[in-house]
MARLOPA-334320 format. One record per residue (C-alpha): residue number from 1; residue in one letter; chain; x, y, z. Coordinates in Angstrom, 3 decimals. Layout:
<pts>
PT NUM A A X Y Z;
...
</pts>
This chain:
<pts>
PT 1 M A -217.347 113.698 102.266;
PT 2 R A -218.281 110.544 104.469;
PT 3 V A -216.422 108.257 102.105;
PT 4 N A -213.330 110.994 102.492;
PT 5 F A -213.549 110.949 106.852;
PT 6 S A -213.372 107.245 106.175;
PT 7 T A -210.524 106.907 104.304;
PT 8 A A -208.568 109.592 106.577;
PT 9 G A -209.553 107.312 109.805;
PT 10 A A -208.425 104.484 107.927;
PT 11 I A -205.177 105.758 106.672;
PT 12 T A -204.568 106.897 110.380;
PT 13 R A -205.212 103.816 111.938;
PT 14 L A -202.900 102.455 109.509;
PT 15 Q A -199.927 104.981 110.264;
PT 16 V A -200.639 104.072 113.969;
PT 17 L A -200.438 100.390 113.382;
PT 18 K A -197.548 100.420 111.957;
PT 19 V A -195.750 102.866 114.071;
PT 20 G A -196.765 100.683 117.127;
PT 21 L A -195.817 97.284 115.544;
PT 22 T A -192.093 99.267 114.669;
PT 23 S A -191.411 99.831 118.220;
PT 24 H A -192.715 96.472 119.934;
PT 25 I A -189.966 94.834 117.242;
PT 26 T A -187.510 97.250 117.550;
PT 27 F A -187.582 96.980 121.620;
PT 28 V A -187.950 93.199 121.197;
PT 29 L A -184.695 92.740 118.932;
PT 30 V A -182.580 94.981 121.168;
PT 31 T A -184.041 92.745 124.547;
PT 32 L A -183.257 89.452 122.356;
PT 33 T A -179.674 90.862 121.687;
PT 34 C A -178.657 91.812 124.756;
PT 35 A A -180.043 88.549 126.282;
PT 36 A A -178.105 86.539 123.390;
PT 37 A A -174.625 88.584 124.665;
PT 38 V A -175.356 87.172 128.158;
PT 39 L A -176.077 83.698 126.836;
PT 40 L A -173.114 83.505 124.914;
PT 41 C A -170.869 85.045 127.270;
PT 42 G A -172.314 82.524 129.807;
PT 43 F A -171.694 80.059 127.628;
PT 44 A A -168.194 80.692 126.363;
PT 45 W A -167.423 80.566 130.086;
PT 46 L A -168.867 77.342 131.077;
PT 47 A A -167.236 75.893 127.419;
PT 48 A A -163.906 77.267 128.730;
PT 49 V A -164.495 75.502 132.126;
PT 50 K A -165.857 72.105 130.485;
PT 51 V A -162.753 72.338 128.459;
PT 52 D A -160.250 73.294 131.463;
PT 53 D A -162.109 70.057 132.747;
PT 54 L A -161.839 68.073 129.858;
PT 55 S A -157.937 69.169 129.500;
PT 56 L A -157.282 68.074 133.264;
PT 57 R A -158.593 64.892 132.635;
PT 58 R A -156.933 63.915 129.931;
PT 59 Q A -153.570 65.092 131.609;
PT 60 A A -154.313 62.897 134.427;
PT 61 D A -154.895 60.100 131.909;
PT 62 F A -151.590 60.662 130.250;
PT 63 V A -149.587 60.572 133.588;
PT 64 G A -151.366 57.723 134.737;
PT 65 Q A -150.460 55.850 131.584;
PT 66 G A -146.924 57.019 131.691;
PT 67 L A -146.768 55.803 135.430;
PT 68 E A -147.920 52.454 134.886;
PT 69 E A -145.989 51.656 131.738;
PT 70 Q A -143.115 52.904 134.131;
PT 71 I A -143.641 49.907 136.388;
PT 72 A A -145.166 47.644 133.788;
PT 73 A A -141.557 48.726 131.666;
PT 74 L A -138.923 47.133 134.825;
PT 75 P A -139.926 43.791 134.822;
PT 76 R A -139.641 43.589 130.915;
PT 77 E A -136.427 45.464 131.312;
PT 78 Q A -135.304 43.072 133.699;
PT 79 E A -136.326 39.748 131.334;
PT 80 S A -133.636 40.622 128.852;
PT 81 V A -130.680 40.125 131.603;
PT 82 T A -132.731 37.488 133.370;
PT 83 K A -134.216 35.075 131.169;
PT 84 W A -130.626 34.177 129.370;
PT 85 D A -128.049 31.571 129.510;
PT 86 D A -124.866 33.621 130.391;
PT 87 A A -126.472 34.876 133.150;
PT 88 F A -128.035 32.220 134.027;
PT 89 L A -124.716 30.277 134.023;
PT 90 Y A -121.882 32.996 135.365;
PT 91 A A -124.573 33.715 138.195;
PT 92 K A -124.227 30.005 139.281;
PT 93 Q A -120.422 30.135 138.691;
PT 94 R A -120.708 33.759 140.884;
PT 95 N A -118.393 35.717 138.349;
PT 96 H A -118.486 38.922 139.682;
PT 97 E A -116.822 40.685 136.854;
PT 98 W A -119.503 39.405 134.243;
PT 99 L A -122.386 40.706 136.181;
PT 100 L A -120.863 43.802 136.899;
PT 101 D A -120.575 44.324 133.170;
PT 102 N A -123.586 42.737 131.650;
PT 103 V A -126.037 43.189 134.724;
PT 104 G A -124.791 46.084 136.741;
PT 105 R A -123.718 48.281 134.465;
PT 106 W A -126.346 47.473 131.565;
PT 107 T A -129.094 47.552 133.144;
PT 108 S A -127.820 51.346 134.898;
PT 109 Q A -126.689 52.687 131.553;
PT 110 Y A -128.970 51.423 129.053;
PT 111 F A -132.570 51.134 131.533;
PT 112 G A -131.804 53.852 133.751;
PT 113 H A -131.995 51.350 136.923;
PT 114 D A -130.823 53.356 139.934;
PT 115 R A -130.113 49.842 142.060;
PT 116 T A -129.352 46.332 141.233;
PT 117 Y A -129.164 43.260 143.390;
PT 118 I A -128.538 39.248 142.711;
PT 119 F A -129.550 37.182 145.511;
PT 120 D A -128.515 33.281 145.235;
PT 121 D A -130.533 30.456 145.604;
PT 122 T A -129.965 30.384 149.743;
PT 123 N A -131.364 33.854 149.494;
PT 124 R A -128.182 35.812 150.368;
PT 125 L A -126.891 38.556 148.735;
PT 126 M A -124.220 38.041 146.333;
PT 127 F A -124.525 40.820 143.921;
PT 128 A A -124.954 45.023 144.401;
PT 129 F A -124.755 47.443 142.145;
PT 130 R A -126.196 50.726 143.853;
PT 131 D A -126.267 54.659 142.310;
PT 132 G A -124.046 53.943 139.103;
PT 133 A A -121.604 52.189 141.120;
PT 134 D A -120.415 48.340 142.324;
PT 135 T A -120.536 47.866 145.832;
PT 136 M A -118.135 45.547 147.539;
PT 137 P A -118.565 43.370 149.496;
PT 138 P A -122.065 42.911 148.435;
PT 139 R A -124.443 44.994 150.894;
PT 140 L A -127.700 46.046 151.211;
PT 141 G A -128.686 50.206 151.832;
PT 142 S A -129.444 51.269 154.961;
PT 143 D A -132.989 52.272 153.389;
PT 144 D A -133.795 49.309 151.585;
PT 145 G A -132.589 46.438 152.966;
PT 146 Q A -135.880 45.416 154.776;
PT 147 E A -137.985 46.046 151.904;
PT 148 M A -135.406 44.360 148.956;
PT 149 T A -134.905 40.919 150.992;
PT 150 A A -138.691 40.968 151.532;
PT 151 L A -139.272 41.193 148.046;
PT 152 A A -136.745 38.336 147.081;
PT 153 G A -138.944 36.253 150.029;
PT 154 E A -141.933 36.532 148.518;
PT 155 M A -140.288 35.461 144.820;
PT 156 R A -138.951 32.492 146.219;
PT 157 A A -141.718 31.432 147.661;
PT 158 A A -143.654 32.118 144.686;
PT 159 L A -140.722 29.742 142.894;
PT 160 L A -141.678 26.851 145.430;
PT 161 D A -144.919 27.400 144.649;
PT 162 S A -144.511 26.854 140.421;
PT 163 E A -144.580 23.264 140.390;
PT 164 K A -148.338 23.407 141.753;
PT 165 P A -151.424 23.322 139.249;
PT 166 G A -152.520 26.739 137.927;
PT 167 A A -149.397 28.682 139.040;
PT 168 E A -147.898 31.326 137.149;
PT 169 P A -145.698 29.948 134.334;
PT 170 L A -141.870 30.262 135.725;
PT 171 G A -140.723 32.686 132.707;
PT 172 Q A -143.967 35.131 133.609;
PT 173 L A -143.151 35.103 137.263;
PT 174 A A -142.390 38.710 138.691;
PT 175 R A -142.999 40.761 141.524;
PT 176 V A -143.281 44.447 141.002;
PT 177 R A -144.084 46.709 143.610;
PT 178 T A -144.451 50.408 144.412;
PT 179 I A -142.500 51.666 147.674;
PT 180 M A -140.848 54.414 149.574;
PT 181 I A -137.289 53.824 150.214;
PT 182 G A -135.982 56.612 152.699;
PT 183 N A -138.298 59.550 151.107;
PT 184 R A -138.152 58.607 147.587;
PT 185 P A -140.590 56.510 146.049;
PT 186 A A -139.437 53.436 143.698;
PT 187 I A -140.408 51.059 141.692;
PT 188 I A -138.957 47.797 142.593;
PT 189 S A -139.202 44.472 140.643;
PT 190 A A -137.628 40.971 141.238;
PT 191 R A -137.141 38.128 138.500;
PT 192 P A -135.685 34.658 138.963;
PT 193 I A -132.853 34.160 136.606;
PT 194 L A -133.297 31.507 134.033;
PT 195 P A -131.874 29.558 131.090;
PT 196 S A -133.118 30.972 127.821;
PT 197 S A -132.454 27.677 125.937;
PT 198 T A -133.552 24.375 127.013;
PT 199 R A -129.825 22.949 127.118;
PT 200 M A -129.766 24.000 131.120;
PT 201 Q A -132.519 22.556 133.677;
PT 202 I A -132.871 23.894 136.893;
PT 203 E A -134.434 22.721 140.025;
PT 204 A A -137.269 24.465 141.506;
PT 205 G A -136.808 26.581 144.269;
PT 206 Q A -132.907 26.497 143.431;
PT 207 E A -132.915 29.709 140.786;
PT 208 F A -130.811 32.822 141.741;
PT 209 I A -133.204 36.141 142.002;
PT 210 A A -132.437 39.537 140.522;
PT 211 V A -134.100 42.556 142.207;
PT 212 S A -134.085 46.096 140.359;
PT 213 V A -135.033 49.837 141.424;
PT 214 K A -135.826 52.430 139.496;
PT 215 F A -136.554 55.560 141.666;
PT 216 L A -139.760 57.760 140.539;
PT 217 D A -138.112 61.347 141.122;
PT 218 G A -135.125 60.550 138.807;
PT 219 K A -135.328 59.398 135.083;
PT 220 A A -138.808 57.958 135.529;
PT 221 V A -140.439 60.715 136.069;
PT 222 E A -138.692 62.892 133.310;
PT 223 S A -140.156 59.998 130.790;
PT 224 I A -143.857 60.221 132.317;
PT 225 A A -143.158 64.208 131.820;
PT 226 H A -142.211 63.575 128.483;
PT 227 Y A -144.984 60.880 127.726;
PT 228 A A -147.688 63.250 128.815;
PT 229 R A -146.106 66.422 127.548;
PT 230 L A -145.828 68.442 130.997;
PT 231 E A -143.620 70.621 132.272;
PT 232 G A -142.885 70.553 136.028;
PT 233 L A -143.784 67.129 136.895;
PT 234 H A -142.737 66.023 139.927;
PT 235 F A -143.633 63.732 142.912;
PT 236 T A -144.896 65.049 146.429;
PT 237 G A -145.803 62.849 149.410;
PT 238 S A -148.680 65.049 150.475;
PT 239 K A -152.336 65.454 148.807;
PT 240 S A -152.655 69.223 147.828;
PT 241 D A -155.378 70.589 146.716;
PT 242 A A -154.346 71.161 143.145;
PT 243 R A -156.823 69.364 140.852;
PT 244 A A -153.317 68.152 138.733;
PT 245 Q A -152.404 65.509 140.495;
PT 246 V A -152.217 61.376 140.440;
PT 247 P A -151.696 59.281 143.162;
PT 248 V A -149.008 56.887 143.125;
PT 249 S A -150.527 53.539 144.695;
PT 250 S A -148.437 50.887 146.656;
PT 251 H A -149.153 47.320 145.923;
PT 252 D A -151.643 46.999 149.323;
PT 253 G A -154.107 49.276 147.895;
PT 254 G A -152.372 52.462 149.814;
PT 255 T A -151.546 56.023 148.718;
PT 256 I A -147.323 56.295 149.070;
PT 257 G A -147.953 59.907 147.254;
PT 258 Y A -148.937 61.948 144.053;
PT 259 L A -147.018 63.052 140.889;
PT 260 V A -148.444 67.041 140.498;
PT 261 W A -147.556 69.144 137.760;
PT 262 Q A -148.649 72.624 136.654;
PT 263 P A -151.569 72.333 135.081;
PT 264 I A -152.889 73.592 131.541;
PT 265 R A -156.416 75.247 131.003;
PT 266 P A -156.831 76.023 127.554;
PT 267 G A -160.186 77.312 127.819;
PT 268 F A -159.095 79.736 130.445;
PT 269 M A -156.219 80.595 127.805;
PT 270 L A -158.735 80.974 125.068;
PT 271 L A -160.881 83.820 126.981;
PT 272 Q A -158.139 85.568 127.806;
PT 273 Q A -156.933 86.176 124.215;
PT 274 I A -160.323 86.189 122.645;
PT 275 A A -161.357 88.364 125.343;
PT 276 P A -160.641 92.188 123.946;
PT 277 A A -162.137 90.770 120.194;
PT 278 G A -165.111 89.137 121.492;
PT 279 L A -165.939 92.857 123.830;
PT 280 G A -165.161 94.956 120.378;
PT 281 C A -167.603 92.355 118.696;
PT 282 L A -170.363 92.962 121.245;
PT 283 A A -170.235 96.630 121.076;
PT 284 L A -170.164 96.183 117.018;
PT 285 L A -173.273 94.007 117.358;
PT 286 I A -174.996 96.606 119.537;
PT 287 A A -174.769 99.129 117.212;
PT 288 A A -175.759 97.314 114.384;
PT 289 V A -178.669 96.094 116.261;
PT 290 F A -179.843 100.247 116.547;
PT 291 W A -178.690 100.195 112.748;
PT 292 L A -181.466 98.128 111.844;
PT 293 G A -183.791 99.063 114.468;
PT 294 R A -183.787 102.051 112.011;
PT 295 G A -184.200 100.353 108.657;
PT 296 L A -186.880 98.075 110.436;
PT 297 H A -189.334 101.427 110.518;
PT 298 R A -188.884 101.279 106.663;
PT 299 T A -189.361 98.039 106.118;
PT 300 S A -192.438 97.465 108.355;
PT 301 L A -194.612 100.060 106.058;
PT 302 T A -194.576 97.344 103.491;
PT 303 L A -195.954 94.526 106.057;
PT 304 L A -199.591 95.659 105.739;
PT 305 D A -199.449 96.052 102.194;
PT 306 S A -198.053 92.293 101.288;
PT 307 Q A -201.268 90.760 103.833;
PT 308 A A -203.554 90.372 100.460;
PT 309 E A -200.888 88.725 98.533;
PT 310 L A -199.926 86.730 101.984;
PT 311 T A -203.279 85.584 102.062;
PT 312 H A -203.326 84.596 98.416;
PT 313 H A -200.248 82.443 98.893;
PT 314 R A -201.738 80.565 102.279;
PT 315 N A -204.920 79.687 99.970;
PT 316 H A -202.449 77.950 97.505;
PT 317 L A -200.452 76.170 100.092;
PT 318 E A -203.860 74.956 101.832;
PT 319 E A -204.146 73.147 98.548;
PT 320 M A -200.820 72.034 97.999;
PT 321 V A -200.880 70.179 101.778;
PT 322 A A -204.168 68.677 100.686;
PT 323 D A -202.475 67.329 97.744;
PT 324 R A -199.428 66.401 99.508;
PT 325 T A -201.973 64.681 102.432;
PT 326 A A -203.856 62.388 99.688;
PT 327 E A -199.811 61.396 97.803;
PT 328 I A -199.205 60.722 101.735;
PT 329 E A -202.409 58.545 102.314;
PT 330 R A -201.269 56.393 99.429;
PT 331 Q A -197.898 56.071 100.616;
PT 332 R A -198.789 54.683 103.798;
PT 333 E A -201.120 51.956 101.881;
PT 334 E A -198.095 50.699 99.759;
PT 335 L A -196.142 50.674 103.246;
PT 336 D A -199.345 48.619 104.659;
PT 337 R A -198.878 46.265 101.804;
PT 338 L A -195.064 45.906 101.914;
PT 339 L A -195.289 44.845 105.422;
PT 340 V A -198.064 42.208 104.955;
PT 341 H A -194.892 40.724 102.162;
PT 342 E A -192.237 41.063 105.104;
PT 343 R A -194.449 39.005 107.427;
PT 344 Q A -195.328 36.485 104.721;
PT 345 V A -191.260 36.175 104.409;
PT 346 N A -190.388 35.758 107.633;
PT 347 A A -192.892 32.996 108.270;
PT 348 L A -191.719 31.567 105.399;
PT 349 Q A -188.127 32.134 107.228;
PT 350 R A -188.861 30.116 110.168;
PT 351 Q A -190.858 27.483 108.345;
PT 352 F A -187.377 26.478 106.333;
PT 353 V A -185.537 26.857 109.979;
PT 354 A A -187.764 23.906 111.597;
PT 355 M A -187.518 22.062 108.454;
PT 356 A A -183.789 22.417 108.305;
PT 357 S A -183.107 21.526 112.102;
PT 358 H A -185.548 18.458 111.201;
PT 359 E A -183.900 17.224 108.521;
PT 360 F A -180.287 17.784 110.018;
PT 361 R A -181.295 15.682 113.199;
PT 362 T A -181.882 11.833 111.461;
PT 363 P A -178.086 12.486 109.914;
PT 364 L A -176.864 13.457 113.022;
PT 365 A A -178.563 10.884 115.224;
PT 366 I A -177.037 8.123 112.457;
PT 367 I A -173.645 9.765 113.017;
PT 368 D A -174.031 9.366 116.753;
PT 369 A A -174.937 5.333 116.394;
PT 370 A A -172.093 4.907 114.336;
PT 371 A A -170.000 6.266 116.752;
PT 372 Q A -171.002 4.298 119.348;
PT 373 R A -170.943 1.497 117.200;
PT 374 L A -167.139 2.414 116.580;
PT 375 C A -166.461 2.855 120.424;
PT 376 R A -167.305 -0.787 120.911;
PT 377 S A -165.712 -2.800 117.995;
PT 378 T A -161.877 -3.019 118.388;
PT 379 T A -161.324 -5.840 116.009;
PT 380 N A -159.440 -3.960 112.843;
PT 381 V A -158.073 -1.147 113.802;
PT 382 S A -156.559 0.111 117.309;
PT 383 G A -159.339 0.249 120.184;
PT 384 E A -157.525 3.538 121.672;
PT 385 Y A -157.684 4.818 118.003;
PT 386 V A -161.456 4.520 117.047;
PT 387 H A -162.572 5.486 120.808;
PT 388 E A -160.657 9.056 119.885;
PT 389 K A -162.096 9.052 116.489;
PT 390 A A -165.524 7.860 117.824;
PT 391 G A -165.155 10.776 120.438;
PT 392 V A -164.399 13.751 118.211;
PT 393 I A -167.421 12.321 115.851;
PT 394 R A -169.720 12.248 118.686;
PT 395 S A -168.632 15.883 120.135;
PT 396 A A -169.347 17.064 116.937;
PT 397 V A -172.703 15.789 116.867;
PT 398 V A -173.495 17.350 120.379;
PT 399 R A -172.704 20.644 119.242;
PT 400 M A -174.710 20.731 116.000;
PT 401 V A -177.515 19.396 117.943;
PT 402 D A -176.762 22.099 120.332;
PT 403 L A -176.876 24.498 117.495;
PT 404 M A -180.253 23.372 116.267;
PT 405 E A -181.818 23.439 119.066;
PT 406 S A -180.663 26.937 120.312;
PT 407 I A -182.166 27.963 116.475;
PT 408 L A -185.141 25.994 117.389;
PT 409 A A -185.850 27.725 120.669;
PT 410 S A -184.701 31.271 119.170;
PT 411 G A -187.597 30.468 116.332;
PT 412 R A -189.969 30.063 119.030;
PT 413 L A -189.299 32.913 121.166;
PT 414 E A -189.683 35.226 118.360;
PT 415 T A -192.851 33.594 117.676;
PT 416 G A -194.346 33.420 121.217;
PT 417 R A -195.104 29.844 120.907;
PT 418 I A -192.536 28.643 123.446;
PT 419 I A -194.720 27.225 126.946;
PT 420 L A -192.901 26.521 130.291;
PT 421 K A -194.034 23.081 130.872;
PT 422 R A -193.174 23.068 134.923;
PT 423 S A -192.643 19.898 136.958;
PT 424 E A -191.015 18.931 139.903;
PT 425 G A -187.598 18.170 139.672;
PT 426 D A -184.128 18.046 141.494;
PT 427 L A -182.463 21.500 139.755;
PT 428 K A -179.292 20.513 141.696;
PT 429 A A -179.152 17.009 139.471;
PT 430 L A -179.842 18.892 136.234;
PT 431 L A -176.874 20.991 136.629;
PT 432 V A -174.314 18.403 137.870;
PT 433 A A -175.676 16.317 134.536;
PT 434 C A -174.693 18.713 132.634;
PT 435 C A -171.389 19.288 134.067;
PT 436 D A -170.891 15.787 133.647;
PT 437 R A -171.944 15.990 130.184;
PT 438 R A -169.411 18.625 128.902;
PT 439 R A -166.866 17.181 130.714;
PT 440 E A -167.359 14.097 128.793;
PT 441 F A -166.332 16.422 125.821;
PT 442 S A -163.623 18.698 127.747;
PT 443 R A -161.645 16.645 130.050;
PT 444 S A -158.827 19.600 130.379;
PT 445 H A -161.572 21.497 131.912;
PT 446 V A -162.211 20.554 135.934;
PT 447 F A -165.536 21.537 137.621;
PT 448 H A -166.076 22.746 140.879;
PT 449 L A -169.253 22.349 142.303;
PT 450 D A -170.418 23.905 145.527;
PT 451 L A -174.771 22.937 145.049;
PT 452 E A -175.570 21.448 148.527;
PT 453 Q A -177.712 25.177 149.326;
PT 454 I A -180.313 24.353 146.361;
PT 455 P A -183.478 22.612 147.584;
PT 456 D A -184.224 18.989 146.624;
PT 457 L A -187.357 19.729 144.862;
PT 458 L A -188.525 22.481 142.821;
PT 459 N A -191.119 23.223 140.211;
PT 460 F A -189.544 24.484 136.522;
PT 461 D A -188.997 23.627 132.982;
PT 462 R A -186.604 20.894 133.104;
PT 463 S A -185.723 20.937 129.304;
PT 464 A A -185.665 24.526 129.032;
PT 465 M A -183.324 25.021 131.768;
PT 466 E A -181.225 22.200 130.652;
PT 467 Q A -180.440 24.426 127.750;
PT 468 V A -180.116 27.517 129.959;
PT 469 F A -176.902 25.532 131.494;
PT 470 T A -175.597 23.498 128.808;
PT 471 N A -175.300 26.902 126.724;
PT 472 L A -173.656 28.251 129.961;
PT 473 I A -171.475 25.694 130.581;
PT 474 S A -170.159 25.042 127.077;
PT 475 N A -169.623 29.114 126.627;
PT 476 A A -167.324 29.059 130.314;
PT 477 V A -165.297 26.254 128.514;
PT 478 K A -165.385 27.184 125.272;
PT 479 Y A -163.884 30.887 126.122;
PT 480 S A -161.553 29.693 128.605;
PT 481 P A -159.535 27.225 126.538;
PT 482 N A -156.837 28.024 128.457;
PT 483 A A -158.053 27.939 132.001;
PT 484 A A -158.854 24.724 133.320;
PT 485 D A -160.878 25.781 136.262;
PT 486 I A -165.125 26.421 135.616;
PT 487 H A -166.951 27.291 138.994;
PT 488 V A -170.447 26.750 139.341;
PT 489 R A -171.424 27.938 142.649;
PT 490 A A -175.065 28.140 143.991;
PT 491 R A -176.244 30.459 147.104;
PT 492 V A -180.319 30.466 148.541;
PT 493 D A -181.916 33.149 151.074;
PT 494 E A -185.724 33.779 151.459;
PT 495 M A -186.524 35.170 148.259;
PT 496 T A -183.967 33.683 145.618;
PT 497 V A -182.023 30.739 144.146;
PT 498 E A -178.934 32.306 142.807;
PT 499 I A -176.535 30.206 140.664;
PT 500 A A -173.237 31.313 139.150;
PT 501 I A -171.143 29.695 136.650;
PT 502 A A -167.501 31.703 136.530;
PT 503 D A -164.811 30.809 134.391;
PT 504 R A -161.116 32.644 134.115;
PT 505 G A -160.646 32.965 130.150;
PT 506 I A -160.687 35.343 127.448;
PT 507 G A -163.416 37.579 128.944;
PT 508 M A -165.080 40.665 127.480;
PT 509 D A -164.888 44.366 126.938;
PT 510 A A -167.379 46.285 129.068;
PT 511 D A -168.654 48.450 126.303;
PT 512 D A -170.017 44.734 125.056;
PT 513 L A -171.969 43.606 128.232;
PT 514 P A -174.905 45.639 127.434;
PT 515 K A -175.107 44.130 124.097;
PT 516 L A -174.559 40.688 124.604;
PT 517 F A -177.878 39.116 125.138;
PT 518 Q A -179.229 40.633 122.044;
PT 519 P A -179.686 37.969 119.503;
PT 520 Y A -176.815 37.002 117.494;
PT 521 Y A -174.710 39.523 119.221;
PT 522 R A -171.253 38.679 119.482;
PT 523 A A -168.601 39.876 121.787;
PT 524 R A -165.364 41.156 120.106;
PT 525 S A -163.083 39.142 122.045;
PT 526 A A -164.921 36.044 120.646;
PT 527 T A -163.354 36.848 117.215;
PT 528 G A -162.146 33.366 115.386;
PT 529 I A -164.137 31.230 118.000;
PT 530 A A -166.979 29.588 116.411;
PT 531 G A -170.492 30.370 117.672;
PT 532 T A -174.055 31.764 116.175;
PT 533 G A -174.809 34.418 119.061;
PT 534 I A -178.131 33.178 119.358;
PT 535 G A -177.785 30.744 123.051;
PT 536 L A -177.629 33.824 125.384;
PT 537 N A -180.434 35.533 124.384;
PT 538 V A -182.333 32.299 124.605;
PT 539 V A -180.752 32.021 128.232;
PT 540 K A -182.709 35.568 129.070;
PT 541 Q A -185.664 34.927 127.778;
PT 542 V A -186.045 31.531 129.324;
PT 543 I A -184.827 32.812 132.628;
PT 544 E A -187.188 35.904 132.704;
PT 545 L A -189.692 33.342 131.352;
PT 546 H A -189.307 31.449 134.618;
PT 547 G A -189.544 35.118 136.635;
PT 548 G A -186.308 35.725 137.156;
PT 549 S A -183.258 37.522 135.793;
PT 550 V A -179.310 36.802 134.714;
PT 551 E A -176.609 39.220 134.667;
PT 552 V A -173.040 39.231 133.920;
PT 553 T A -169.559 40.143 134.810;
PT 554 S A -166.581 40.202 132.985;
PT 555 E A -163.430 42.086 132.621;
PT 556 L A -160.616 41.389 129.765;
PT 557 G A -158.289 38.666 130.253;
PT 558 K A -159.607 37.745 133.895;
PT 559 G A -162.772 35.363 133.022;
PT 560 T A -166.652 36.144 133.112;
PT 561 T A -169.265 35.185 135.357;
PT 562 F A -173.246 34.784 134.708;
PT 563 T A -175.186 34.754 137.639;
PT 564 I A -178.706 33.596 137.069;
PT 565 S A -181.426 34.898 139.878;
PT 566 L A -184.656 32.725 140.075;
PT 567 P A -187.415 33.478 142.642;
PT 568 I A -187.963 31.337 145.171;
PT 569 G A -191.792 31.404 144.677;
PT 570 S A -192.205 30.883 141.596;
PT 571 L A -190.037 27.960 141.966;
PT 572 L A -192.327 26.322 144.761;
PT 573 S A -195.318 26.797 142.636;
PT 574 D A -196.596 24.781 139.856;
PT 575 Q A -198.041 27.089 136.998;
PT 576 Q A -197.311 27.178 133.487;
PT 577 V A -196.168 30.398 131.730;
PT 578 A A -196.704 31.134 128.103;
PT 579 A A -194.004 33.046 125.976;
</pts>
């Protein structure tokens, strides 16, 4: 009887445990379902808001790009009639009929220009085509006279400056402005009328000037709306509360108005479409959860019965884990062995680099000596020819020696065997010497030095800093083949000595700047220009060993500036720093 009572008590306890477990799981499941539904709705709303924000930004980007394209297109469209032998000739002859057919009507009908003016070499208006009709005698409108005259005068001043060094090429000279004409926004562009061939010559400042006007509230805004796939795009002079707007900026940085449109909100539209179906699915989900709860009651009856089987599987799993742990340990030992082998290979590679640079240095020195002898010997051939070829040889030698120095410096930095040997020296004189040395091989470039603020005596590693300046100055020359001016400036305050090396060369994308100082990395704009990607990494590490920092700012097509900041405290103290 005692056994029967014990068995009955165990059965009762088991039933109570099963019922309690079933109720608990059902409650948790229903709670989680409701929480999931709330979270799903919240996420759906958040996603719709994010999608709408992204859509509005993309719409604004498209409108902005369309506006920029309209502004950039006006001088390009003008070029079809301003860079033309016939236009140059007939304008000089003041042939009104030809200008009317081939300039006024052509730009109006083909390009949609609203107004076209031509000023002669004395800045007097000689031709006017306004709103699709010839204006005789030629006269400016009451709403645009001041702006047209000012723009023509500005172009005339630019033409007079075109002969100066560094001026914009005459064939690319254009002045584009976004202004208000009366109550209408407009794009205006001025270009000189030039011959398209070399058969005709013109004296600077004697060019005729063509000015075109395209209103932004006409066909131009229709083109922008078509480009951005938007409806209801229009111009307004005041800022509205709506987010679907893009400012129209003037050339002086102000805002003349806004392009606004009816925003497209795909997220909100999607919510409206799926809301009925979503509510129906939610109701079905709740019903399914209750149905699953009832099924859970039947399923839970088998849970306790499977406890013994689970215990057996657990023991078996522990054995498998032990076996797997032993296998992982063996793999770790193998990886350690491979790592040791990889380090040996790297050491061999560094030895090879050191050996190769040493072997290259001797023949390079011989070539350099021969080039110098050629420069002094002019008996058999033309001295100018020998000097030119010898200069090419020496330039190649210097480039290869710099390459070897960069490879050696990179190897020493990787192995941690560089020690800065500071000594008292003239940092300003070192910079001037680096510029003079580069000027010898790059005679087409002009170096503008402003180094007066640098103290006369500072403590630094002359060899390492010479390599830093040589790398940065060489890069400024190499990556600005068509921009002659290289600026080297210095600024000193109580804390730092700051040296900036700037060029107006090809520049870089903003995406390249964070990775520029990584070993062997080269910017995308440097494609086709020789280089290894080692120099800037060496520059960064040498400057950091001096306790300083190096920063770079660049814009594609507008040049690059490297700024070195060195702490005054470390430059005024004598110490050695090991890498």
